[in-house]
C-alpha positions as a printed NumPy array, in Angstrom:
array([[214.997, 140.317,  88.253],
       [212.984, 137.112,  88.054],
       [214.961, 135.588,  90.93 ],
       [213.554, 137.899,  93.57 ],
       [212.555, 136.037,  96.729],
       [208.82 , 135.468,  96.803],
       [207.471, 135.196, 100.369],
       [204.303, 133.346,  99.329],
       [206.414, 130.574,  97.769],
       [208.26 , 130.143, 101.057],
       [204.97 , 129.865, 102.921],
       [203.795, 127.202, 100.466],
       [207.057, 125.287, 100.91 ],
       [206.73 , 125.455, 104.692],
       [203.163, 124.11 , 104.517],
       [204.346, 121.325, 102.218],
       [207.104, 120.339, 104.652],
       [204.54 , 120.302, 107.459],
       [202.26 , 118.002, 105.464],
       [205.111, 115.617, 104.719],
       [206.125, 115.651, 108.372],
       [202.57 , 114.866, 109.476],
       [202.35 , 112.023, 106.952],
       [205.616, 110.494, 108.148],
       [204.496, 110.762, 111.789],
       [201.209, 109.055, 110.95 ],
       [203.019, 106.239, 109.123],
       [205.423, 105.703, 112.026],
       [202.534, 105.6  , 114.492],
       [200.66 , 103.103, 112.332],
       [203.709, 100.862, 111.945],
       [204.472, 101.034, 115.664],
       [200.876, 100.132, 116.48 ],
       [200.964,  97.223, 114.043],
       [204.265,  96.023, 115.512],
       [202.788,  96.183, 119.005],
       [199.82 ,  94.154, 117.839],
       [202.075,  91.523, 116.256],
       [204.239,  91.349, 119.394],
       [201.126,  90.888, 121.535],
       [200.031,  88.059, 119.254],
       [203.4  ,  86.351, 119.629],
       [203.228,  86.792, 123.41 ],
       [199.884,  84.988, 123.356],
       [201.219,  82.238, 121.07 ],
       [204.309,  81.8  , 123.266],
       [202.191,  81.695, 126.421],
       [199.798,  79.165, 124.908],
       [202.722,  76.998, 123.784],
       [204.247,  77.293, 127.251],
       [201.022,  76.225, 128.947],
       [200.375,  73.325, 126.568],
       [203.972,  72.043, 126.505],
       [203.109,  69.315, 129.053],
       [206.681,  69.229, 130.261],
       [208.118,  68.607, 126.786],
       [211.527,  70.342, 126.93 ],
       [211.568,  71.204, 123.205],
       [208.141,  72.875, 123.29 ],
       [209.038,  74.617, 126.547],
       [212.245,  76.005, 125.041],
       [210.396,  77.083, 121.88 ],
       [207.805,  78.926, 123.971],
       [210.497,  80.694, 125.983],
       [212.272,  81.796, 122.789],
       [209.   ,  83.055, 121.306],
       [208.224,  85.119, 124.395],
       [211.796,  86.421, 124.635],
       [212.022,  87.41 , 120.962],
       [208.633,  89.09 , 120.997],
       [209.71 ,  91.096, 124.048],
       [212.923,  92.111, 122.303],
       [210.978,  93.082, 119.181],
       [208.548,  95.14 , 121.232],
       [211.419,  96.91 , 123.001],
       [213.054,  97.706, 119.64 ],
       [209.742,  99.02 , 118.31 ],
       [209.227, 101.274, 121.318],
       [212.82 , 102.496, 121.084],
       [212.467, 103.259, 117.376],
       [209.196, 105.107, 118.008],
       [210.763, 107.251, 120.735],
       [213.893, 107.886, 118.658],
       [211.859, 108.904, 115.604],
       [209.813, 111.262, 117.778],
       [212.986, 112.877, 119.119],
       [214.509, 113.206, 115.646],
       [211.247, 114.629, 114.291],
       [211.117, 117.23 , 117.055],
       [214.727, 118.248, 116.463],
       [214.171, 118.456, 112.71 ],
       [211.042, 120.555, 113.195],
       [212.987, 122.993, 115.373],
       [215.92 , 123.076, 112.942],
       [213.856, 123.601, 109.797],
       [211.09 , 125.65 , 111.373],
       [208.266, 123.384, 110.246]])
């Protein structure tokens, strides 16, 4: 009879799942914030290169690519953040955490 369901163990497991969930959410928020900061930096670099290109077609094209790629990266970061939030909410409902 040692395998009887112990309610206090289930409560401990639920609290543990909640702590893990909170940790993962905090890590995702930190990484998304860092990615946003990096993208902002590349926007500034691309804008500075664009302004200082002095009509040089190669520098102008490089600046446009930098701005475009940083915008794409920022969009991917925002999309991943939203998707992870949706998945986290669904998992919390499914597992009762």
